[in-house]
N, C-alpha and C positions, 0 to 999 in steps of 0.2 A: 358161709362167709357173707357181713353186711355189704350192699353197695351204696357208699357213700357220695354224694356231688357236695361239692364245694363252690359255693357261687358270691359274685361280686360284681358290680357295674360293670366293667370292663372285662375281668377273667383273669387278670396279669396279677398286680401286686398284691392285694386284700386276700385274692383266693388261693392265693398261693402260702400266703403267711398262715390262712386258715388251716389248708392242705398240712402243712408242715405241722402246724402242733395238733391237729387231728390224730395225724400219722403217729407221731409220740406216743399222745395221751390213748389212744386205741392201744396200742403195745403196750405201755405200762398198767393197762386194765386187764390186758390177755386177749382182748375183743381181735378178731379177725376181720378185717376189711378190706375192701379195693375201694381207694380213692381216686376220682377225676373232679377237676374244676374247670370253670367256663365264666363267662360272663352272663350277666341276668338274661337276655334275651333268648339264648340258647339253654340255660339253665331253666328258665320258665317252661319253655317246650318240651324239655328233656326230664323233669322232676319226677312222673308217674313211673319211669323206670328204674327210680332208685329206691333204697330203703329209708335213706335219710338226707336231707341237705341242709346244709350248715351255710348260715348268710350274715351278712350284718341285720341289726335289729333293723334297722330301717328299709329295708327291703324285703321284709318277710311277707307284708299284704301284697307283695309282684306274682305271688304264686298262687295261683286258683287252680287247686285240684279239685277230682269231684269227689264227692261224699265216701264214693266206692273204694276211694284210693287208699294203700296203708303208709303212704309214703308222710313220712313225717318233716315238716320245715323247722327247724330251729335256727332262733334267731340269738345272736349274738352280740352282749354292748361291747366288752372286750374282748376282741379278735384272738389276742395273744395270752388270754388268761386259761391255763392249763383247769385251775378250780373252777370257773365259770363255764367249763367243756364240762365237765365229770358232773356240777351240778344240774345241768342242761340235760345230760343222757338218764341222769337218776329221776329228773321230773316225768321223763318222756317212758320211763319204765325200762329201760334199757341196760339197768345197773341194778344193783341193790344200794 
């Protein structure tokens, strides 16, 4: 089971929207995952404990992970787009 963190600036509105979209998309794809959401500061500190981090594209550079980390930080341009989420999962080798 994948551990997925969804982050936005404050950990409220946008992260909940992305989390809801991710849960539906993962379910459709048959991927098992546990989802958490939080604000940027908390997410940046906890990111290494997750397999994936979804965040708006403009926040990706706020995550500085050690080179040894297996965590993938995935930026979204359109946080409500299932198509974009599937594309990003495919680009990161998580689905075929």
